[in-house]
Phi, psi and omega in degrees: 000344173085018177206167176280120182292116183295339177298327182286352178271348177274149178305318180293325177293320177294325178295320175299314182295336181272357179296157175301151185306316181299319178294314179301318180297319180292315179295320179302314181299318178295319180294324177292322175295317179300319180300311181298316182292321179293323176298320179298315180296321178299317180295318179299315180297320180297317179296331178273007180063035177255072185307311180301321179288324177299316180295320178300308182295326178293322177294317177303315180299318181295313181295323178296320179296317179298316178296315179301315181294321179298331182269349186286156177297321183298321181291328183274335186238357187235000000 
């Protein structure tokens, strides 16, 4: 992503990064699914002219992406 992930500066973020690799991989996969599903919900809400819900789902998608990236091998080794 090209920046230092601010989530990793929080104690809970560091705790996530310290989990065993298998756990991080499973959580990362779930976060990536959550991102995709939240993006879909954001698009549906936007089409229905439900701006606040679209913004909510877009935020969920963004946070899920940040979490997934924080847990990814690339973020830890690249």
